[in-house]
PyMOL Python script that loads the backbone (N, CA, C, O; Angstrom):
from pymol import cmd

cmd.read_pdbstr("""\
ATOM      1  N   MET A   1      90.247  31.451  41.168  1.00  0.00           N
ATOM      2  CA  MET A   1      90.856  31.656  39.873  1.00  0.00           C
ATOM      3  C   MET A   1      91.356  33.098  39.764  1.00  0.00           C
ATOM      4  O   MET A   1      90.631  34.040  40.083  1.00  0.00           O
ATOM      5  N   ILE A   2      92.552  33.254  39.329  1.00  0.00           N
ATOM      6  CA  ILE A   2      93.157  34.576  39.142  1.00  0.00           C
ATOM      7  C   ILE A   2      92.901  35.029  37.715  1.00  0.00           C
ATOM      8  O   ILE A   2      92.953  34.233  36.778  1.00  0.00           O
ATOM      9  N   LYS A   3      92.622  36.325  37.560  1.00  0.00           N
ATOM     10  CA  LYS A   3      92.415  36.873  36.211  1.00  0.00           C
ATOM     11  C   LYS A   3      93.127  38.219  36.087  1.00  0.00           C
ATOM     12  O   LYS A   3      93.489  38.830  37.092  1.00  0.00           O
ATOM     13  N   THR A   4      93.322  38.670  34.871  1.00  0.00           N
ATOM     14  CA  THR A   4      93.960  39.949  34.607  1.00  0.00           C
ATOM     15  C   THR A   4      93.228  41.059  35.350  1.00  0.00           C
ATOM     16  O   THR A   4      92.000  41.141  35.326  1.00  0.00           O
ATOM     17  N   GLY A   5      94.010  41.914  36.012  1.00  0.00           N
ATOM     18  CA  GLY A   5      93.452  43.030  36.762  1.00  0.00           C
ATOM     19  C   GLY A   5      93.246  42.743  38.236  1.00  0.00           C
ATOM     20  O   GLY A   5      93.033  43.670  39.018  1.00  0.00           O
ATOM     21  N   ASP A   6      93.306  41.467  38.640  1.00  0.00           N
ATOM     22  CA  ASP A   6      93.170  41.122  40.050  1.00  0.00           C
ATOM     23  C   ASP A   6      94.331  41.703  40.849  1.00  0.00           C
ATOM     24  O   ASP A   6      95.401  41.975  40.304  1.00  0.00           O
ATOM     25  N   LYS A   7      94.109  41.888  42.133  1.00  0.00           N
ATOM     26  CA  LYS A   7      95.134  42.375  43.052  1.00  0.00           C
ATOM     27  C   LYS A   7      95.595  41.215  43.932  1.00  0.00           C
ATOM     28  O   LYS A   7      94.784  40.427  44.418  1.00  0.00           O
ATOM     29  N   LEU A   8      96.912  41.126  44.128  1.00  0.00           N
ATOM     30  CA  LEU A   8      97.503  40.122  44.999  1.00  0.00           C
ATOM     31  C   LEU A   8      98.270  40.824  46.104  1.00  0.00           C
ATOM     32  O   LEU A   8      98.932  41.832  45.857  1.00  0.00           O
ATOM     33  N   LEU A   9      98.189  40.304  47.319  1.00  0.00           N
ATOM     34  CA  LEU A   9      98.886  40.854  48.467  1.00  0.00           C
ATOM     35  C   LEU A   9     100.211  40.107  48.648  1.00  0.00           C
ATOM     36  O   LEU A   9     100.231  38.879  48.732  1.00  0.00           O
ATOM     37  N   CYS A  10     101.297  40.845  48.706  1.00  0.00           N
ATOM     38  CA  CYS A  10     102.607  40.229  48.921  1.00  0.00           C
ATOM     39  C   CYS A  10     102.741  39.855  50.391  1.00  0.00           C
ATOM     40  O   CYS A  10     102.614  40.709  51.268  1.00  0.00           O
ATOM     41  N   THR A  11     102.997  38.578  50.657  1.00  0.00           N
ATOM     42  CA  THR A  11     103.126  38.092  52.029  1.00  0.00           C
ATOM     43  C   THR A  11     104.575  37.834  52.430  1.00  0.00           C
ATOM     44  O   THR A  11     104.878  37.715  53.617  1.00  0.00           O
ATOM     45  N   ASP A  12     105.465  37.747  51.454  1.00  0.00           N
ATOM     46  CA  ASP A  12     106.891  37.546  51.711  1.00  0.00           C
ATOM     47  C   ASP A  12     107.628  38.133  50.519  1.00  0.00           C
ATOM     48  O   ASP A  12     107.666  37.520  49.452  1.00  0.00           O
ATOM     49  N   GLY A  13     108.208  39.299  50.685  1.00  0.00           N
ATOM     50  CA  GLY A  13     108.744  40.038  49.554  1.00  0.00           C
ATOM     51  C   GLY A  13     110.254  40.050  49.448  1.00  0.00           C
ATOM     52  O   GLY A  13     110.960  39.280  50.099  1.00  0.00           O
ATOM     53  N   ASN A  14     110.726  40.960  48.596  1.00  0.00           N
ATOM     54  CA  ASN A  14     112.144  41.178  48.337  1.00  0.00           C
ATOM     55  C   ASN A  14     112.282  42.616  47.802  1.00  0.00           C
ATOM     56  O   ASN A  14     111.407  43.444  48.052  1.00  0.00           O
ATOM     57  N   ASP A  15     113.347  42.919  47.083  1.00  0.00           N
ATOM     58  CA  ASP A  15     113.534  44.272  46.563  1.00  0.00           C
ATOM     59  C   ASP A  15     112.548  44.635  45.452  1.00  0.00           C
ATOM     60  O   ASP A  15     112.307  45.816  45.204  1.00  0.00           O
ATOM     61  N   CYS A  16     111.982  43.642  44.787  1.00  0.00           N
ATOM     62  CA  CYS A  16     111.037  43.902  43.694  1.00  0.00           C
ATOM     63  C   CYS A  16     109.591  43.985  44.170  1.00  0.00           C
ATOM     64  O   CYS A  16     108.804  44.768  43.640  1.00  0.00           O
ATOM     65  N   TYR A  17     109.247  43.189  45.156  1.00  0.00           N
ATOM     66  CA  TYR A  17     107.883  43.129  45.688  1.00  0.00           C
ATOM     67  C   TYR A  17     107.944  43.303  47.204  1.00  0.00           C
ATOM     68  O   TYR A  17     108.616  42.538  47.897  1.00  0.00           O
ATOM     69  N   VAL A  18     107.245  44.304  47.709  1.00  0.00           N
ATOM     70  CA  VAL A  18     107.307  44.662  49.124  1.00  0.00           C
ATOM     71  C   VAL A  18     106.205  43.949  49.901  1.00  0.00           C
ATOM     72  O   VAL A  18     105.037  43.988  49.514  1.00  0.00           O
ATOM     73  N   GLU A  19     106.583  43.301  50.992  1.00  0.00           N
ATOM     74  CA  GLU A  19     105.610  42.621  51.844  1.00  0.00           C
ATOM     75  C   GLU A  19     104.558  43.616  52.337  1.00  0.00           C
ATOM     76  O   GLU A  19     104.889  44.710  52.792  1.00  0.00           O
ATOM     77  N   GLY A  20     103.291  43.220  52.240  1.00  0.00           N
ATOM     78  CA  GLY A  20     102.186  44.062  52.680  1.00  0.00           C
ATOM     79  C   GLY A  20     101.595  44.948  51.603  1.00  0.00           C
ATOM     80  O   GLY A  20     100.554  45.568  51.822  1.00  0.00           O
ATOM     81  N   LYS A  21     102.228  45.023  50.455  1.00  0.00           N
ATOM     82  CA  LYS A  21     101.744  45.849  49.346  1.00  0.00           C
ATOM     83  C   LYS A  21     100.954  44.980  48.365  1.00  0.00           C
ATOM     84  O   LYS A  21     101.217  43.785  48.237  1.00  0.00           O
ATOM     85  N   THR A  22      99.990  45.586  47.677  1.00  0.00           N
ATOM     86  CA  THR A  22      99.224  44.848  46.669  1.00  0.00           C
ATOM     87  C   THR A  22      99.792  45.114  45.281  1.00  0.00           C
ATOM     88  O   THR A  22     100.308  46.194  44.996  1.00  0.00           O
ATOM     89  N   TYR A  23      99.683  44.108  44.432  1.00  0.00           N
ATOM     90  CA  TYR A  23     100.199  44.165  43.068  1.00  0.00           C
ATOM     91  C   TYR A  23      99.136  43.672  42.102  1.00  0.00           C
ATOM     92  O   TYR A  23      98.299  42.842  42.456  1.00  0.00           O
ATOM     93  N   THR A  24      99.173  44.187  40.885  1.00  0.00           N
ATOM     94  CA  THR A  24      98.157  43.893  39.879  1.00  0.00           C
ATOM     95  C   THR A  24      98.621  42.797  38.934  1.00  0.00           C
ATOM     96  O   THR A  24      99.759  42.794  38.466  1.00  0.00           O
ATOM     97  N   VAL A  25      97.715  41.871  38.666  1.00  0.00           N
ATOM     98  CA  VAL A  25      97.966  40.803  37.699  1.00  0.00           C
ATOM     99  C   VAL A  25      97.852  41.382  36.297  1.00  0.00           C
ATOM    100  O   VAL A  25      96.871  42.052  35.973  1.00  0.00           O
ATOM    101  N   GLY A  26      98.851  41.126  35.471  1.00  0.00           N
ATOM    102  CA  GLY A  26      98.845  41.566  34.083  1.00  0.00           C
ATOM    103  C   GLY A  26      98.323  40.469  33.173  1.00  0.00           C
ATOM    104  O   GLY A  26      97.436  39.702  33.547  1.00  0.00           O
ATOM    105  N   SER A  27      98.877  40.406  31.996  1.00  0.00           N
ATOM    106  CA  SER A  27      98.449  39.427  30.993  1.00  0.00           C
ATOM    107  C   SER A  27      98.911  38.021  31.362  1.00  0.00           C
ATOM    108  O   SER A  27      99.917  37.831  32.045  1.00  0.00           O
ATOM    109  N   PHE A  28      98.141  37.043  30.884  1.00  0.00           N
ATOM    110  CA  PHE A  28      98.528  35.645  31.055  1.00  0.00           C
ATOM    111  C   PHE A  28      99.376  35.224  29.869  1.00  0.00           C
ATOM    112  O   PHE A  28      99.026  35.480  28.717  1.00  0.00           O
ATOM    113  N   VAL A  29     100.496  34.576  30.163  1.00  0.00           N
ATOM    114  CA  VAL A  29     101.408  34.108  29.122  1.00  0.00           C
ATOM    115  C   VAL A  29     100.936  32.773  28.584  1.00  0.00           C
ATOM    116  O   VAL A  29     100.954  32.532  27.377  1.00  0.00           O
ATOM    117  N   ASN A  30     100.510  31.900  29.501  1.00  0.00           N
ATOM    118  CA  ASN A  30      99.987  30.586  29.157  1.00  0.00           C
ATOM    119  C   ASN A  30      99.177  30.090  30.354  1.00  0.00           C
ATOM    120  O   ASN A  30      98.841  30.880  31.237  1.00  0.00           O
ATOM    121  N   GLY A  31      98.867  28.833  30.397  1.00  0.00           N
ATOM    122  CA  GLY A  31      98.066  28.297  31.488  1.00  0.00           C
ATOM    123  C   GLY A  31      98.788  28.255  32.825  1.00  0.00           C
ATOM    124  O   GLY A  31      98.160  28.027  33.860  1.00  0.00           O
ATOM    125  N   LYS A  32     100.096  28.471  32.818  1.00  0.00           N
ATOM    126  CA  LYS A  32     100.879  28.376  34.053  1.00  0.00           C
ATOM    127  C   LYS A  32     101.409  29.730  34.536  1.00  0.00           C
ATOM    128  O   LYS A  32     101.452  29.972  35.743  1.00  0.00           O
ATOM    129  N   TYR A  33     101.806  30.601  33.634  1.00  0.00           N
ATOM    130  CA  TYR A  33     102.465  31.849  34.012  1.00  0.00           C
ATOM    131  C   TYR A  33     101.647  33.073  33.638  1.00  0.00           C
ATOM    132  O   TYR A  33     100.945  33.102  32.628  1.00  0.00           O
ATOM    133  N   PHE A  34     101.767  34.095  34.502  1.00  0.00           N
ATOM    134  CA  PHE A  34     101.134  35.373  34.233  1.00  0.00           C
ATOM    135  C   PHE A  34     102.064  36.494  34.685  1.00  0.00           C
ATOM    136  O   PHE A  34     102.931  36.291  35.535  1.00  0.00           O
ATOM    137  N   GLU A  35     101.872  37.679  34.107  1.00  0.00           N
ATOM    138  CA  GLU A  35     102.659  38.837  34.502  1.00  0.00           C
ATOM    139  C   GLU A  35     102.138  39.360  35.835  1.00  0.00           C
ATOM    140  O   GLU A  35     100.928  39.405  36.060  1.00  0.00           O
ATOM    141  N   LEU A  36     103.050  39.753  36.714  1.00  0.00           N
ATOM    142  CA  LEU A  36     102.685  40.429  37.947  1.00  0.00           C
ATOM    143  C   LEU A  36     103.437  41.750  37.947  1.00  0.00           C
ATOM    144  O   LEU A  36     104.661  41.785  38.081  1.00  0.00           O
ATOM    145  N   LEU A  37     102.686  42.837  37.796  1.00  0.00           N
ATOM    146  CA  LEU A  37     103.285  44.156  37.673  1.00  0.00           C
ATOM    147  C   LEU A  37     103.997  44.541  38.960  1.00  0.00           C
ATOM    148  O   LEU A  37     103.549  44.189  40.051  1.00  0.00           O
ATOM    149  N   THR A  38     105.115  45.270  38.832  1.00  0.00           N
ATOM    150  CA  THR A  38     105.889  45.679  40.002  1.00  0.00           C
ATOM    151  C   THR A  38     105.430  47.019  40.558  1.00  0.00           C
ATOM    152  O   THR A  38     105.796  47.389  41.673  1.00  0.00           O
ATOM    153  N   GLY A  39     104.630  47.744  39.788  1.00  0.00           N
ATOM    154  CA  GLY A  39     104.199  49.074  40.206  1.00  0.00           C
ATOM    155  C   GLY A  39     105.134  50.163  39.720  1.00  0.00           C
ATOM    156  O   GLY A  39     104.915  51.339  40.010  1.00  0.00           O
ATOM    157  N   CYS A  40     106.158  49.798  38.995  1.00  0.00           N
ATOM    158  CA  CYS A  40     107.123  50.742  38.441  1.00  0.00           C
ATOM    159  C   CYS A  40     107.011  50.705  36.922  1.00  0.00           C
ATOM    160  O   CYS A  40     107.514  49.785  36.277  1.00  0.00           O
ATOM    161  N   ALA A  41     106.344  51.714  36.352  1.00  0.00           N
ATOM    162  CA  ALA A  41     106.087  51.771  34.909  1.00  0.00           C
ATOM    163  C   ALA A  41     105.347  50.495  34.490  1.00  0.00           C
ATOM    164  O   ALA A  41     104.365  50.116  35.130  1.00  0.00           O
ATOM    165  N   ASP A  42     105.794  49.845  33.450  1.00  0.00           N
ATOM    166  CA  ASP A  42     105.170  48.606  32.989  1.00  0.00           C
ATOM    167  C   ASP A  42     106.012  47.389  33.340  1.00  0.00           C
ATOM    168  O   ASP A  42     105.842  46.323  32.748  1.00  0.00           O
ATOM    169  N   ASP A  43     106.926  47.542  34.305  1.00  0.00           N
ATOM    170  CA  ASP A  43     107.795  46.434  34.694  1.00  0.00           C
ATOM    171  C   ASP A  43     106.987  45.315  35.341  1.00  0.00           C
ATOM    172  O   ASP A  43     106.002  45.559  36.038  1.00  0.00           O
ATOM    173  N   HIS A  44     107.421  44.096  35.096  1.00  0.00           N
ATOM    174  CA  HIS A  44     106.756  42.928  35.668  1.00  0.00           C
ATOM    175  C   HIS A  44     107.727  41.761  35.733  1.00  0.00           C
ATOM    176  O   HIS A  44     108.769  41.752  35.077  1.00  0.00           O
ATOM    177  N   TRP A  45     107.356  40.779  36.538  1.00  0.00           N
ATOM    178  CA  TRP A  45     108.014  39.481  36.583  1.00  0.00           C
ATOM    179  C   TRP A  45     106.930  38.456  36.296  1.00  0.00           C
ATOM    180  O   TRP A  45     105.740  38.767  36.350  1.00  0.00           O
ATOM    181  N   TYR A  46     107.339  37.252  35.994  1.00  0.00           N
ATOM    182  CA  TYR A  46     106.364  36.196  35.704  1.00  0.00           C
ATOM    183  C   TYR A  46     106.075  35.398  36.966  1.00  0.00           C
ATOM    184  O   TYR A  46     106.981  34.864  37.606  1.00  0.00           O
ATOM    185  N   ALA A  47     104.816  35.330  37.304  1.00  0.00           N
ATOM    186  CA  ALA A  47     104.357  34.619  38.496  1.00  0.00           C
ATOM    187  C   ALA A  47     103.637  33.342  38.082  1.00  0.00           C
ATOM    188  O   ALA A  47     103.269  33.161  36.921  1.00  0.00           O
ATOM    189  N   THR A  48     103.450  32.479  39.046  1.00  0.00           N
ATOM    190  CA  THR A  48     102.695  31.257  38.821  1.00  0.00           C
ATOM    191  C   THR A  48     101.908  30.911  40.077  1.00  0.00           C
ATOM    192  O   THR A  48     102.240  31.355  41.176  1.00  0.00           O
ATOM    193  N   MET A  49     100.876  30.123  39.902  1.00  0.00           N
ATOM    194  CA  MET A  49     100.120  29.601  41.020  1.00  0.00           C
ATOM    195  C   MET A  49     100.141  28.086  40.896  1.00  0.00           C
ATOM    196  O   MET A  49      99.711  27.528  39.887  1.00  0.00           O
ATOM    197  N   ASP A  50     100.652  27.418  41.948  1.00  0.00           N
ATOM    198  CA  ASP A  50     100.732  25.966  41.931  1.00  0.00           C
ATOM    199  C   ASP A  50     100.384  25.429  43.319  1.00  0.00           C
ATOM    200  O   ASP A  50      99.793  26.143  44.130  1.00  0.00           O
ATOM    201  N   ASP A  51     100.742  24.192  43.594  1.00  0.00           N
ATOM    202  CA  ASP A  51     100.430  23.571  44.887  1.00  0.00           C
ATOM    203  C   ASP A  51     101.079  24.296  46.069  1.00  0.00           C
ATOM    204  O   ASP A  51     100.590  24.207  47.195  1.00  0.00           O
ATOM    205  N   GLU A  52     102.173  25.007  45.816  1.00  0.00           N
ATOM    206  CA  GLU A  52     102.865  25.740  46.875  1.00  0.00           C
ATOM    207  C   GLU A  52     102.198  27.083  47.171  1.00  0.00           C
ATOM    208  O   GLU A  52     102.325  27.602  48.280  1.00  0.00           O
ATOM    209  N   GLY A  53     101.497  27.643  46.205  1.00  0.00           N
ATOM    210  CA  GLY A  53     100.864  28.948  46.355  1.00  0.00           C
ATOM    211  C   GLY A  53     101.153  29.830  45.153  1.00  0.00           C
ATOM    212  O   GLY A  53     101.519  29.345  44.083  1.00  0.00           O
ATOM    213  N   ILE A  54     100.985  31.129  45.345  1.00  0.00           N
ATOM    214  CA  ILE A  54     101.240  32.106  44.283  1.00  0.00           C
ATOM    215  C   ILE A  54     102.616  32.708  44.556  1.00  0.00           C
ATOM    216  O   ILE A  54     102.884  33.185  45.659  1.00  0.00           O
ATOM    217  N   HIS A  55     103.477  32.683  43.555  1.00  0.00           N
ATOM    218  CA  HIS A  55     104.836  33.163  43.782  1.00  0.00           C
ATOM    219  C   HIS A  55     105.525  33.591  42.504  1.00  0.00           C
ATOM    220  O   HIS A  55     105.136  33.209  41.401  1.00  0.00           O
ATOM    221  N   VAL A  56     106.570  34.402  42.687  1.00  0.00           N
ATOM    222  CA  VAL A  56     107.504  34.763  41.628  1.00  0.00           C
ATOM    223  C   VAL A  56     108.830  34.157  42.043  1.00  0.00           C
ATOM    224  O   VAL A  56     109.356  34.471  43.111  1.00  0.00           O
ATOM    225  N   ARG A  57     109.364  33.297  41.210  1.00  0.00           N
ATOM    226  CA  ARG A  57     110.645  32.643  41.493  1.00  0.00           C
ATOM    227  C   ARG A  57     111.780  33.519  40.964  1.00  0.00           C
ATOM    228  O   ARG A  57     111.699  34.059  39.861  1.00  0.00           O
ATOM    229  N   PHE A  58     112.805  33.648  41.741  1.00  0.00           N
ATOM    230  CA  PHE A  58     113.999  34.374  41.340  1.00  0.00           C
ATOM    231  C   PHE A  58     115.187  33.420  41.325  1.00  0.00           C
ATOM    232  O   PHE A  58     116.262  33.746  41.829  1.00  0.00           O
ATOM    233  N   ASN A  59     114.987  32.245  40.747  1.00  0.00           N
ATOM    234  CA  ASN A  59     116.009  31.192  40.720  1.00  0.00           C
ATOM    235  C   ASN A  59     117.335  31.660  40.131  1.00  0.00           C
ATOM    236  O   ASN A  59     118.401  31.353  40.665  1.00  0.00           O
ATOM    237  N   ILE A  60     117.265  32.397  39.042  1.00  0.00           N
ATOM    238  CA  ILE A  60     118.488  32.818  38.357  1.00  0.00           C
ATOM    239  C   ILE A  60     119.274  33.799  39.219  1.00  0.00           C
ATOM    240  O   ILE A  60     120.503  33.844  39.160  1.00  0.00           O
ATOM    241  N   MET A  61     118.562  34.578  40.014  1.00  0.00           N
ATOM    242  CA  MET A  61     119.202  35.598  40.838  1.00  0.00           C
ATOM    243  C   MET A  61     119.093  35.249  42.321  1.00  0.00           C
ATOM    244  O   MET A  61     118.953  36.144  43.155  1.00  0.00           O
ATOM    245  N   LYS A  62     119.154  33.967  42.658  1.00  0.00           N
ATOM    246  CA  LYS A  62     118.906  33.519  44.025  1.00  0.00           C
ATOM    247  C   LYS A  62     119.856  34.119  45.058  1.00  0.00           C
ATOM    248  O   LYS A  62     119.515  34.201  46.238  1.00  0.00           O
ATOM    249  N   ASP A  63     121.037  34.537  44.625  1.00  0.00           N
ATOM    250  CA  ASP A  63     121.965  35.159  45.571  1.00  0.00           C
ATOM    251  C   ASP A  63     121.562  36.595  45.896  1.00  0.00           C
ATOM    252  O   ASP A  63     121.947  37.122  46.940  1.00  0.00           O
ATOM    253  N   ASP A  64     120.793  37.231  45.017  1.00  0.00           N
ATOM    254  CA  ASP A  64     120.411  38.625  45.191  1.00  0.00           C
ATOM    255  C   ASP A  64     118.972  38.798  45.669  1.00  0.00           C
ATOM    256  O   ASP A  64     118.679  39.747  46.396  1.00  0.00           O
ATOM    257  N   TYR A  65     118.069  37.899  45.275  1.00  0.00           N
ATOM    258  CA  TYR A  65     116.652  38.041  45.578  1.00  0.00           C
ATOM    259  C   TYR A  65     116.069  36.717  46.055  1.00  0.00           C
ATOM    260  O   TYR A  65     116.347  35.662  45.484  1.00  0.00           O
ATOM    261  N   SER A  66     115.267  36.782  47.098  1.00  0.00           N
ATOM    262  CA  SER A  66     114.514  35.600  47.504  1.00  0.00           C
ATOM    263  C   SER A  66     113.223  35.567  46.688  1.00  0.00           C
ATOM    264  O   SER A  66     112.831  36.577  46.104  1.00  0.00           O
ATOM    265  N   ASP A  67     112.576  34.437  46.649  1.00  0.00           N
ATOM    266  CA  ASP A  67     111.298  34.339  45.957  1.00  0.00           C
ATOM    267  C   ASP A  67     110.283  35.239  46.661  1.00  0.00           C
ATOM    268  O   ASP A  67     110.378  35.467  47.866  1.00  0.00           O
ATOM    269  N   ALA A  68     109.322  35.741  45.909  1.00  0.00           N
ATOM    270  CA  ALA A  68     108.253  36.565  46.473  1.00  0.00           C
ATOM    271  C   ALA A  68     106.968  35.747  46.480  1.00  0.00           C
ATOM    272  O   ALA A  68     106.671  35.036  45.519  1.00  0.00           O
ATOM    273  N   TRP A  69     106.204  35.851  47.571  1.00  0.00           N
ATOM    274  CA  TRP A  69     104.993  35.067  47.753  1.00  0.00           C
ATOM    275  C   TRP A  69     103.786  35.979  47.929  1.00  0.00           C
ATOM    276  O   TRP A  69     103.901  37.080  48.468  1.00  0.00           O
ATOM    277  N   PHE A  70     102.626  35.510  47.469  1.00  0.00           N
ATOM    278  CA  PHE A  70     101.421  36.341  47.427  1.00  0.00           C
ATOM    279  C   PHE A  70     100.185  35.555  47.827  1.00  0.00           C
ATOM    280  O   PHE A  70     100.132  34.331  47.706  1.00  0.00           O
ATOM    281  N   ASN A  71      99.187  36.298  48.311  1.00  0.00           N
ATOM    282  CA  ASN A  71      97.854  35.749  48.554  1.00  0.00           C
ATOM    283  C   ASN A  71      96.869  36.488  47.678  1.00  0.00           C
ATOM    284  O   ASN A  71      96.983  37.695  47.463  1.00  0.00           O
ATOM    285  N   GLN A  72      95.902  35.745  47.176  1.00  0.00           N
ATOM    286  CA  GLN A  72      94.824  36.370  46.436  1.00  0.00           C
ATOM    287  C   GLN A  72      93.902  37.040  47.441  1.00  0.00           C
ATOM    288  O   GLN A  72      93.581  36.456  48.476  1.00  0.00           O
ATOM    289  N   ILE A  73      93.477  38.254  47.147  1.00  0.00           N
ATOM    290  CA  ILE A  73      92.590  38.973  48.048  1.00  0.00           C
ATOM    291  C   ILE A  73      91.245  39.136  47.399  1.00  0.00           C
ATOM    292  O   ILE A  73      91.083  38.842  46.214  1.00  0.00           O
ATOM    293  N   ASP A  74      90.271  39.603  48.162  1.00  0.00           N
ATOM    294  CA  ASP A  74      88.922  39.818  47.641  1.00  0.00           C
ATOM    295  C   ASP A  74      88.971  40.966  46.654  1.00  0.00           C
ATOM    296  O   ASP A  74      89.004  42.130  47.052  1.00  0.00           O
ATOM    297  N   ASN A  75      88.977  40.650  45.382  1.00  0.00           N
ATOM    298  CA  ASN A  75      89.120  41.665  44.352  1.00  0.00           C
ATOM    299  C   ASN A  75      87.844  42.442  44.088  1.00  0.00           C
ATOM    300  O   ASN A  75      87.858  43.392  43.305  1.00  0.00           O
ATOM    301  N   ASP A  76      86.737  42.063  44.724  1.00  0.00           N
ATOM    302  CA  ASP A  76      85.484  42.801  44.555  1.00  0.00           C
ATOM    303  C   ASP A  76      85.602  44.217  45.123  1.00  0.00           C
ATOM    304  O   ASP A  76      84.878  45.112  44.686  1.00  0.00           O
ATOM    305  N   ILE A  77      86.501  44.438  46.088  1.00  0.00           N
ATOM    306  CA  ILE A  77      86.619  45.770  46.669  1.00  0.00           C
ATOM    307  C   ILE A  77      87.280  46.738  45.707  1.00  0.00           C
ATOM    308  O   ILE A  77      87.236  47.949  45.922  1.00  0.00           O
ATOM    309  N   TYR A  78      87.899  46.219  44.639  1.00  0.00           N
ATOM    310  CA  TYR A  78      88.587  47.079  43.672  1.00  0.00           C
ATOM    311  C   TYR A  78      87.724  47.370  42.447  1.00  0.00           C
ATOM    312  O   TYR A  78      88.165  48.087  41.549  1.00  0.00           O
ATOM    313  N   THR A  79      86.519  46.837  42.391  1.00  0.00           N
ATOM    314  CA  THR A  79      85.658  47.066  41.223  1.00  0.00           C
ATOM    315  C   THR A  79      84.566  48.050  41.535  1.00  0.00           C
ATOM    316  O   THR A  79      83.749  48.361  40.668  1.00  0.00           O
TER     317      THR A  79
END
""", "prot")
cmd.dss("prot")
cmd.show_as("cartoon", "prot")
cmd.util.cbc("prot")
cmd.orient("prot")
């Protein structure tokens, strides 16, 4: 289960999320979507976790950005 403050490792990135970098989970919007901070000020995109995995879809900007994919990591090391 993902919760606010957890860290996610980017496994397949783009210009917004860099592969190999960790990102912080922000607030939950609803049961499906949550904010994933970009590391630049308070900027974020909306991520989801479903049967495919954890990802940020860039459908509207598909010509400019590919989807970004993440793995949940052991967040105990950050507490």
